[in-house]
Structures are given as structure tokens and as C-alpha cells.
C-alpha positions, 0 to 999 in steps of 0.5 A: 217799631214806628217809635224807633223809626220816628227818632231819625229826625233827631239824628244828624248824619248818615243813618242806616235806618234798617239796622237801627230798627232791627237792633231795637227789635232784637233788644225788645224781643230779648227783654220780652223773652226774659219777662215771660220766662219765669225761670229765665236768668235776668242779666245785669241792668248794664247788659240790658241797656248797653249800646252795641257799637258797630265795627 
């Protein structure tokens, strides 16, 4: 996930780098699972691109 880690220079304020990379990895893994499972139900686009807010 070097591309995700590389965006930190564009973010102001305190950032939990590990949490951001973990979130991106989880989303990417789920998307790849959907792509590679022929019988998988594809969730709505809004669900796939939704940004989860902490707290």
C-alpha cells in the first residue's frame, strides 16, 4: 500500500497512518473478492465508495 502511505504529505493535522493504510487494504481486499467471485453479490456503488468515519 505504498500509494496510500504516500498521500500523507497532502493531509494536514494528526493522522493515524496505520489506520488509514489498514482501511485502504480492507476496502481493496473486499473489492478484489467481489471481482473474483462470479456468484458474489455486488453491493451498490455508494456502499463501495463510502468513507467510514471513525467515532
